[in-house]
C-alpha positions in Angstrom: 0.0 0.0 0.0 2.8 2.4 0.9 4.6 1.8 -2.3 1.4 2.3 -4.3 0.7 5.6 -2.5 4.4 6.7 -3.0 4.2 5.9 -6.7 1.0 7.8 -7.1 2.5 10.9 -5.4 5.5 10.7 -7.6 3.3 10.5 -10.7 1.3 13.5 -9.6 4.5 15.5 -9.0 5.8 14.6 -12.4 2.4 15.6 -13.9 2.6 18.9 -12.1 6.1 19.5 -13.2 5.2 18.7 -16.8 2.2 21.1 -16.7 4.5 23.9 -15.3 7.0 23.3 -18.1 4.3 23.4 -20.7 2.9 26.6 -19.3 6.4 28.2 -19.2 7.0 27.1 -22.8 3.7 28.6 -23.9 4.4 31.9 -22.2 7.9 32.0 -23.8 6.6 31.3 -27.2 3.8 33.9 -26.9 6.3 36.6 -25.8 8.8 35.7 -28.5 6.0 35.7 -31.1 4.9 39.2 -30.0 8.5 40.4 -30.0 9.0 39.0 -33.5 5.8 40.7 -34.8 6.7 44.0 -33.2 10.2 43.9 -34.9 9.0 42.5 -38.2 6.0 44.8 -38.7 7.9 48.0 -39.7 9.9 46.0 -42.3 6.8 44.4 -43.8 5.1 47.8 -43.8 8.0 49.2 -45.7 8.1 46.4 -48.3 4.3 46.5 -48.8 4.3 50.3 -49.3 7.2 50.1 -51.8 4.7 48.6 -54.3 2.1 51.4 -54.0 1.6 54.4 -56.2 1.7 57.9 -54.6 -2.1 58.2 -54.7 -2.7 54.8 -53.1 0.0 55.5 -50.4 -1.7 58.7 -49.4 -5.1 57.0 -49.1 -4.2 53.5 -47.9 -0.9 53.3 -45.9 -1.6 50.1 -43.9 -3.3 47.8 -46.4 -2.0 45.7 -49.3 -1.6 47.4 -52.6 -4.5 47.0 -55.0 -2.0 47.2 -57.9 1.7 46.4 -57.6 3.8 49.3 -59.0 7.2 47.8 -59.8 8.3 51.1 -61.4 9.1 52.4 -57.9 12.2 50.3 -57.8 13.3 51.4 -61.2 12.7 55.1 -60.4 14.5 54.8 -57.1 17.5 53.0 -58.7 17.9 55.7 -61.4 17.1 58.8 -59.2 19.5 57.9 -56.4 22.2 56.4 -58.6 22.0 53.1 -56.7 24.6 51.4 -58.9 27.3 53.8 -57.6 26.0 53.7 -54.0 25.8 49.9 -53.9 29.3 49.6 -55.3 30.8 52.0 -52.8 29.0 50.5 -49.8 29.9 46.9 -50.7 33.5 47.8 -51.2 33.8 49.8 -48.0 31.9 47.3 -45.9 33.6 44.1 -47.1 37.1 45.6 -47.0 36.6 47.1 -43.5 35.0 43.9 -42.2 37.8 41.6 -43.6 40.6 43.8 -42.3 39.0 44.3 -38.9 38.4 40.6 -38.4 41.9 39.6 -39.5 43.6 42.2 -37.3 41.2 41.5 -34.4 41.7 37.7 -34.7 45.5 38.1 -34.6 45.4 40.4 -31.6 42.9 38.2 -29.9 45.1 35.1 -30.5 48.1 36.7 -28.7 46.0 38.2 -25.9 44.1 34.9 -25.3 46.9 32.3 -25.8 50.1 34.0 -24.7 51.2 35.4 -21.3 53.3 38.6 -21.3 53.7 41.5 -18.9 51.4 44.0 -20.7 48.7 41.5 -21.6 46.0 42.8 -19.3 46.9 46.4 -19.9 46.7 46.0 -23.7 43.4 44.1 -23.5 42.0 46.8 -21.2 43.0 49.5 -23.7 41.3 47.7 -26.5 38.1 47.2 -24.4 38.2 50.8 -23.3 37.4 51.8 -26.9 34.0 50.2 -26.4 32.9 52.9 -23.9 34.1 55.9 -26.0 31.2 57.7 -27.7 32.1 57.3 -31.4 30.5 60.6 -32.5 32.6 62.6 -30.0 35.6 61.8 -32.3 34.1 63.2 -35.5 36.0 66.6 -35.4 39.4 65.1 -34.4 38.9 62.4 -37.0 38.1 64.9 -39.7 41.2 67.0 -38.9 43.4 63.9 -38.8 42.1 62.6 -42.1 42.4 66.1 -43.7 46.0 66.5 -42.5 46.8 63.1 -44.0 45.3 64.1 -47.3 42.8 61.3 -47.3 39.5 63.2 -47.6 37.3 62.1 -50.4 39.2 59.0 -51.4 37.8 55.4 -51.9 39.6 54.3 -48.7 38.7 57.3 -46.4 36.0 55.4 -44.4 38.2 52.3 -43.9 40.2 53.9 -41.1 37.4 55.0 -38.7 35.4 51.8 -39.5 38.3 49.5 -38.7 39.3 51.5 -35.6 35.9 51.7 -34.0 35.0 48.0 -34.7 38.2 46.5 -33.3 37.2 46.7 -29.6 34.0 44.6 -29.9 35.8 42.3 -32.3 38.7 41.7 -29.9 36.4 41.4 -26.9 34.3 38.6 -28.5 37.2 36.7 -30.2 39.4 36.8 -27.1 36.6 35.5 -24.9 36.1 32.7 -27.4 39.7 31.7 -27.8 40.4 31.6 -24.1 38.1 28.6 -23.8 40.4 26.4 -26.1 42.6 23.9 -24.2 46.3 24.4 -24.1 46.8 21.0 -25.5 46.0 22.3 -29.0 49.2 24.5 -29.2 51.3 21.7 -27.7 50.1 19.2 -30.3 50.7 21.8 -33.0 54.3 22.4 -31.8 54.9 18.7 -31.6 53.9 18.5 -35.3 56.3 21.3 -36.2 53.8 24.2 -36.6 55.0 27.7 -35.9 52.9 30.4 -34.2 51.3 31.8 -37.3 50.7 28.4 -38.8 49.0 27.3 -35.6 46.8 30.4 -35.7 45.9 30.1 -39.4 45.4 26.4 -39.6 44.0 25.5 -36.1 42.9 28.4 -34.0 41.1 30.5 -36.7 39.1 27.5 -38.1 38.1 26.6 -34.6 36.9 30.2 -34.0 34.5 30.2 -37.0 31.3 30.7 -34.9 32.8 33.8 -33.2 34.3 35.0 -36.5 30.9 34.8 -38.1 29.4 36.7 -35.3 31.8 39.6 -35.5 31.6 39.7 -39.2 27.9 40.2 -39.1 28.2 42.8 -36.4 30.9 44.7 -38.4 29.1 44.5 -41.7 25.8 45.8 -40.3 27.5 48.6 -38.5 29.5 49.7 -41.5 26.5 49.3 -43.9 24.3 51.6 -41.7 26.9 54.1 -40.6 26.0 57.7 -41.5 27.9 60.3 -39.5 31.5 59.6 -40.6 30.4 59.1 -44.2 28.6 62.5 -44.0 31.6 64.3 -42.6 34.5 62.7 -44.5 32.9 62.2 -47.9 31.7 65.1 -50.1 32.1 63.6 -53.5 28.8 62.1 -54.8 30.7 59.4 -56.7 32.2 58.1 -53.3 29.0 58.3 -51.2 27.6 55.2 -49.5 24.0 54.1 -49.3 23.0 56.0 -46.1 24.1 59.3 -47.6 22.4 58.6 -50.9 19.2 57.6 -49.2 19.2 60.8 -47.1 19.6 63.0 -50.1 17.0 61.0 -52.0 14.4 61.4 -49.2 15.0 65.1 -49.1 14.8 65.6 -52.8 11.7 63.4 -53.5 9.7 64.0 -50.4 6.3 63.3 -52.1 7.3 60.0 -53.8 7.0 57.7 -50.7 6.7 54.6 -52.8 10.1 55.2 -54.4 11.6 56.0 -51.0 10.3 52.7 -49.6 11.6 50.9 -52.6 15.1 52.4 -52.0 15.0 51.4 -48.4 13.9 47.8 -49.3 16.8 47.4 -51.7 19.2 48.7 -49.1 17.9 46.0 -46.7 18.4 43.1 -49.0 22.3 42.7 -48.8 22.1 42.8 -44.9 19.5 40.0 -44.9 21.5 37.9 -47.4 24.8 38.4 -45.5 23.1 37.4 -42.2 21.4 34.3 -43.7 24.7 33.1 -45.1 26.3 33.1 -41.7 23.2 32.3 -39.6 24.3 28.8 -38.6 27.7 29.9 -37.5 26.2 32.8 -35.4 23.9 30.3 -33.6 26.9 28.1 -32.9 28.8 31.1 -31.6 26.0 32.1 -29.2 25.5 28.6 -27.9 29.2 27.8 -27.5 30.1 30.9 -25.5 31.2 33.4 -28.2 29.8 36.3 -26.2 30.7 34.9 -22.8 33.2 37.1 -20.9 
């Protein structure tokens, strides 16, 4: 009898625990669904309105278009010179992202895997860059770039983009590389690998999840950056997408359909870049890439 009563109580406790877990899961899914809707709605609203004519947009801003106006994309592309803007933005973003990740990965490797006197001080100096307001350096950066004769050149924006993305890159990669066991380097040395061969052939491939994470963060920041591009670039042939979109919105304030089309086209490369690295980003988050 006692065993029967005990088994019944255990079964009831398990049933209560299962109900609690199901309730928690339901609440979590509801909250995440609402959060996704809140974040996705402005994007969907922008895409839907990019297919409306001016008259329909002024009358119906929240419904689906009665007739899809694909000419908005053609007009936006021609009016804002999107071919030049896309070329400049892709070059600047990819070049700055690759250089930042390579330099940051090398610095993180030495900071995470080697012990030397100034290790903690150097790491602290890099991390200190994360708390500096970027826009407070606009004037000094303009004077420095002007004195170096680098204003209005194809590589002007590379310098601030690399400098201000290095702290977060080093922070994430160093935290990730510190989790690797020391046996890795010892095995590599036994096989005759040097320091840089170990980094390039072993440490960097093992850091792919963290590298993908910082690549996406760098690319998105560089793609959307406006202030430094506005101050350091005056030549229309060297402008990036944020600058082109700002001037486009000011010049064609009545053609909201074309504006929405331009914004939609600007969003596409970021979505593609993220989708290409999505699996690696998830691995980085689950294996401690942002764990400090």
